[in-house]
N, C-alpha and C positions, 0 to 999 in steps of 0.2 A: 598909322589913319588917325587923324583927328576929328572927323566927323562920321557918324553913324552912315552906312550906306546899305541899300538893298541889294539883293541878287543881280538884279537888272543894272543897277548903276556900276557894280564892280565888273560884271559881263562887259559893258561898253568900254570902261576904263582899260580894260584887259584885252579888248578886240575879240572876243570867244563868246560861244554861244552860254547862255545862262544854264543851261544843263551841265555843259562843262564844269562851270563855278561850283554848282551844287554838289556835282560828283567830287569835287576835290576838296571840298570842305574838311573832311576829316583828316585828311593828309595835313592841311593848312594848320589844323587844331593841334595836331602831335608836333608839328614842326616847331610852333610857337611856343609850346610846352617845354621844349627842349631849351629855349632861350629865355625862360621866366616871363613869357608873356600869356594872354589867355584871348579867346574870342569869344566875346559877349553877344548874344543873341536876345535880342527884344521880342516879347510876343507880338502875334498879330494882333492888332486891336481896332477897333471901330471909334473913330474920332468924334462921331456924334452922340453914342451914347455909353462908350467905354467898354463895351462888352469884348472880354478877350476870348480869341478862337483859338483852341487848343488842338484842333486836327490840321492835317495838311491843307493850305489854303491853294486855291488855284489863281492864275492870273487874273481873274476878274471875280473875286469871292465877295458876296454880301453879306451883311451882317443880320442872324436869323431873327433879331430882335426889332430893329429900326429899318432894315433893308438899305443902310448906308453903306459905302464901299469900305472893306476891311484894308487897313494899311499892312502892307507888307512886313515881315519881319527885317530890323535892321542889324548890321553886323559891324563891330568896332573891335579894334585891337586895344588891349590894355594891360599895364604891367599886372602880375599876380600879387595878390595881397599878402 
């Protein structure tokens, strides 16, 4: 995976529900580790003010500081250091 992708984008590529992708992430993480790879996850962040949201986000989460839309976490597969 070259470009980071959201759960929604991954679900579309795989033609499955987003909940299925979310449920399988831990299995994917373990499988990648066995191959010397890891799944990097970016933190959900507001592009307007930079606020990082650490709690679970919903599909339409707003920033508590500026009320901008929070970007969903992005997932990327990289080689372990």
